[in-house]
C-alpha positions in Angstrom: 18.4 8.0 1.2 16.7 4.7 1.9 16.3 3.7 5.5 14.8 0.3 5.4 14.9 -2.4 8.0 17.7 -4.7 6.6 15.6 -7.8 7.6 13.0 -6.8 5.0 15.5 -5.8 2.4 15.1 -8.4 -0.3 13.3 -8.3 -3.6 10.2 -10.6 -3.5 6.8 -10.8 -5.0 3.8 -9.6 -3.0 0.1 -9.0 -3.6 -2.3 -6.4 -2.2 -5.8 -7.3 -1.3 -6.9 -4.5 -3.7 -5.8 -6.8 -6.5 -8.4 -9.4 -5.3 -11.2 -6.9 -4.4 -13.7 -8.7 -6.7 -12.5 -12.1 -5.4 -13.2 -10.9 -1.9 -16.7 -9.9 -2.8 -16.2 -6.2 -3.5 -16.8 -4.9 0.0 -17.6 -1.2 0.4 -14.7 1.2 0.9 -15.1 3.5 3.8 -13.2 6.2 5.7 -13.1 8.3 8.8 -16.6 9.7 8.3 -17.8 6.2 9.3 -15.4 5.8 12.2 -14.8 2.1 12.5 -18.4 1.2 11.6 -17.6 -1.5 9.0 -20.3 -1.8 6.3 -20.6 -5.5 7.3 -23.5 -6.3 4.9 -21.0 -5.8 2.0 -18.7 -8.5 3.4 -18.9 -12.2 3.0 -20.0 -12.2 -0.6 -16.7 -13.3 -2.2 -15.4 -16.5 -3.7 -13.0 -16.6 -0.8 -12.8 -14.8 2.6 -9.9 -12.8 3.9 -9.1 -15.7 6.3 -8.8 -18.1 3.4 -6.6 -15.7 1.4 -3.2 -16.5 3.0 -3.4 -20.2 2.1 -4.7 -19.4 -1.4 -1.9 -16.9 -2.0 0.7 -19.4 -0.8 -0.8 -21.9 -3.3 -0.3 -19.3 -6.0 3.4 -19.1 -5.0 3.5 -15.8 -3.3 4.2 -15.4 0.4 4.0 -11.6 1.1 0.7 -9.7 1.4 -0.5 -6.2 1.9 -4.1 -5.8 3.3 -6.3 -2.7 2.6 -8.1 -1.5 5.8 -11.6 -1.9 4.2 -11.0 -5.6 3.5 -11.1 -6.4 7.2 -14.6 -7.6 8.0 -14.2 -7.4 11.7 -11.9 -5.5 14.1 -12.5 -7.6 17.2 -9.3 -8.9 18.8 -10.6 -12.5 18.3 -10.8 -12.0 14.6 -7.5 -10.3 14.3 -5.8 -13.2 16.2 -7.5 -15.6 13.8 -6.2 -13.7 10.8 -2.7 -13.5 12.2 -2.8 -17.3 12.8 -4.0 -17.9 9.2 -1.0 -15.8 7.9 1.4 -17.8 10.1 -0.1 -21.2 9.1 0.4 -20.3 5.4 3.8 -18.9 6.1 2.7 -15.6 4.6 4.4 -12.4 5.7 2.1 -9.4 6.3 4.2 -6.6 4.9 1.8 -3.8 5.5 -1.7 -2.6 6.4 -2.8 -0.1 3.7 -4.8 2.7 5.4 -6.5 3.8 2.3 -8.6 6.7 3.5 -8.3 9.9 5.5 -6.9 13.3 4.8 -4.6 14.8 7.5 -4.3 18.0 5.5 -8.1 18.7 5.4 -8.7 22.1 7.1 -12.0 20.9 8.5 -11.5 17.2 9.3 -7.7 16.9 9.5 -7.7 16.2 13.3 -10.5 13.7 13.1 -8.8 11.9 10.2 -5.4 11.9 12.1 -7.1 10.2 15.0 -8.8 7.7 12.7 -5.6 6.8 10.9 -3.7 6.5 14.2 -6.3 4.0 15.5 -5.5 1.7 12.5 -1.8 1.5 13.6 -3.0 -0.5 16.6 -4.7 -2.9 14.3 -1.7 -3.2 12.0 0.4 -4.0 15.1 -2.1 -6.7 16.3 -2.0 -8.3 12.9 1.8 -8.5 13.1 2.3 -6.2 10.1 5.8 -4.8 9.6 4.5 -1.5 8.3 1.5 0.7 7.8 1.0 2.9 4.7 -0.9 6.2 5.1 -1.9 9.0 2.8 0.2 12.1 3.5 -2.5 14.4 2.3 -5.1 15.1 -0.4 -4.7 18.9 -0.4 -3.0 20.7 -3.2 0.8 20.9 -2.6 0.9 24.4 -1.0 3.5 25.4 1.6 0.8 25.4 4.3 -0.6 21.9 3.5 3.0 20.6 3.4 3.8 22.0 6.8 0.6 20.4 8.2 1.4 17.1 6.7 5.0 17.1 8.0 3.8 17.8 11.5 1.1 15.1 11.4 3.3 12.6 9.6 5.9 13.1 12.3 3.3 12.3 14.9 2.1 9.2 13.0 5.7 8.0 12.5 6.3 8.2 16.3 3.0 6.4 17.0 3.9 3.7 14.5 7.4 3.2 15.9 6.1 2.9 19.5 4.0 -0.1 18.2 6.9 -1.7 16.4 5.8 -0.5 12.9 7.5 1.5 10.2 5.3 4.2 8.7 5.1 4.6 4.9 3.4 6.9 2.5 2.8 6.8 -1.2 3.2 9.1 -4.3 -0.6 9.5 -4.4 -3.2 12.2 -4.2 -2.7 16.0 -4.3 0.0 16.7 -1.8 2.5 14.0 -3.1 1.6 14.3 -6.7 5.0 15.7 -7.7 8.6 15.0 -6.7 9.2 18.4 -5.1 6.8 17.8 -2.2 8.0 14.2 -1.8 11.6 15.5 -1.3 10.4 18.2 1.1 8.5 15.7 3.2 11.2 13.1 3.3 14.0 15.7 4.0 12.0 17.0 7.0 11.2 13.6 8.4 14.8 12.5 8.0 14.4 8.7 7.6 11.4 8.3 9.9 9.1 7.2 7.0 9.5 5.0 3.9 8.0 5.4 0.4 5.6 3.0 -1.2 6.5 3.7 -4.8 3.5 3.2 -7.0 4.3 3.7 -10.7 0.6 3.3 -11.8 -0.4 6.5 -9.9 1.4 9.0 -12.2 0.7 9.8 -15.8 1.6 12.4 -18.4 4.8 13.4 -20.3 7.0 13.7 -17.2 6.0 10.4 -15.7 9.3 8.4 -16.1 11.5 11.4 -15.2 9.4 12.1 -12.1 9.4 8.4 -11.0 13.1 8.2 -11.5 13.5 11.2 -9.2 11.7 9.6 -6.3 12.7 5.9 -6.8 15.7 6.1 -4.4 13.2 6.5 -1.5 11.3 3.3 -2.4 11.0 0.7 0.3 8.1 -1.1 -1.4 6.7 -1.0 -4.9 3.1 -1.1 -6.0 3.7 -2.8 -9.3 0.7 -1.7 -11.2 0.2 -2.4 -15.0 -2.3 -0.8 -17.3 -4.6 -3.2 -19.1 -6.8 -3.0 -22.2 -9.8 -5.4 -22.1 -9.7 -8.1 -21.3 -6.0 -9.0 -20.5 -3.9 -6.9 -22.8 -1.0 -5.6 -20.7 0.9 -2.4 -21.6 4.2 -4.2 -21.4 6.3 -1.3 -22.6 5.2 1.0 -19.9 5.4 -1.8 -17.3 9.0 -2.7 -18.1 10.1 1.0 -18.3 8.8 1.4 -14.8 10.5 -1.8 -13.6 13.7 -0.7 -15.1 13.5 2.5 -13.0 13.3 0.3 -9.8 16.3 -1.7 -11.0 18.4 1.4 -11.7 17.6 2.6 -8.1 18.8 -0.7 -6.6 15.3 -1.3 -5.2 15.3 -4.2 -2.8 11.8 -4.6 -1.3 8.5 -6.3 -2.1 7.1 -5.9 -5.6 3.4 -5.9 -4.7 1.4 -6.8 -7.8 -1.5 -4.5 -8.3 -4.2 -5.7 -10.6 -7.3 -3.7 -11.2 -7.7 -4.4 -14.9 -11.0 -5.0 -16.7 -10.8 -8.8 -16.8 -12.7 -10.3 -13.9 -10.3 -13.2 -13.3 -8.0 -11.3 -10.9 -5.6 -14.4 -10.5 -5.2 -14.4 -14.3 -4.3 -10.7 -14.3 -1.8 -11.2 -11.5 -0.2 -14.2 -13.3 0.4 -11.9 -16.3 2.1 -9.3 -14.2 4.1 -11.8 -12.3 5.6 -13.2 -15.5 7.0 -9.7 -16.4 8.2 -8.9 -12.9 9.9 -12.3 -12.2 13.2 -11.4 -14.0 13.6 -8.3 -11.8 13.8 -10.4 -8.6 
C-alpha cells in the first residue's frame, strides 16, 4: 500500500516551519486569491529569518525540514537559490514544500486554485524539495467532490513527477476528513501520491481506529501533540498515536509540529522530540 522512494525510507526527526511560525515573525498566511503577491510587510520581523533556519535547525540536532509556502518571503530565483544553498551548507534535507492553501474541489474557484497549486510545484523543484504536499479538497466528502479531486490530483501528481517531485496529500479538511474517502482517492490514484499522516488533525471517539485505518498509506508523519498552557503535553494521546505509526511499520520523517500556547517554540519541540526519540 505504501509506494515510497526507498532512498527516503528511514525514520528520522524533522520539523515544519509551521512549528516556528512565531520565531519567523508570524508572517501572514495567504492563498490563491492573492496569486503570488506575498504580503512582504509581514516578513522580516522574526528572531531569525528563513535563510538562517537550516543552520539553527542543524544546531538543534535535526536535519530534515518541511517549509510552508507562506514562509517564503521571496519567490525570485535568486532567493530560492540562496535558500537552497543555505540548506545544503547546513546539510539539511528539504523533505517537502507544504502548499497550505487552495481548494481544488471548490465549484467556483477550483480551476484557479489548481493553477495556483501547480505553480508552487515549480518552486518546490527549484528549492530541491523531494515532495510537495497539497490539500485534496475542502468540500464535503460527496461523490462529486471526490471525482473532481481524483481528476485534479491525478493532474498534479503528473505535474509533480515531471519536475522530479512526489505529490502528497494529508488527512485534513472536509474531503479527507474520514478514512472512506482517503481509501477511495488512494485506490484511484494507484500509488501516484503519498500520505502525510497528521494525527493532530482528527478528534472524537473514533480517532484512533480511523488513524489506524489510514496509517499504512503514511509516507511522512506530522507528529503533533496537544498542549495545555504553557508546556503540558498530552503524553497519553501522543504515545497512542505514535504506537499506531509503529504498528504500521512507518519508515519516514516524523515532522514535529508544535503550535502549543507556550511562546518558546524550541522548548515545545524539545518536549515532543523526547517522546518521539524512542520510535526512531
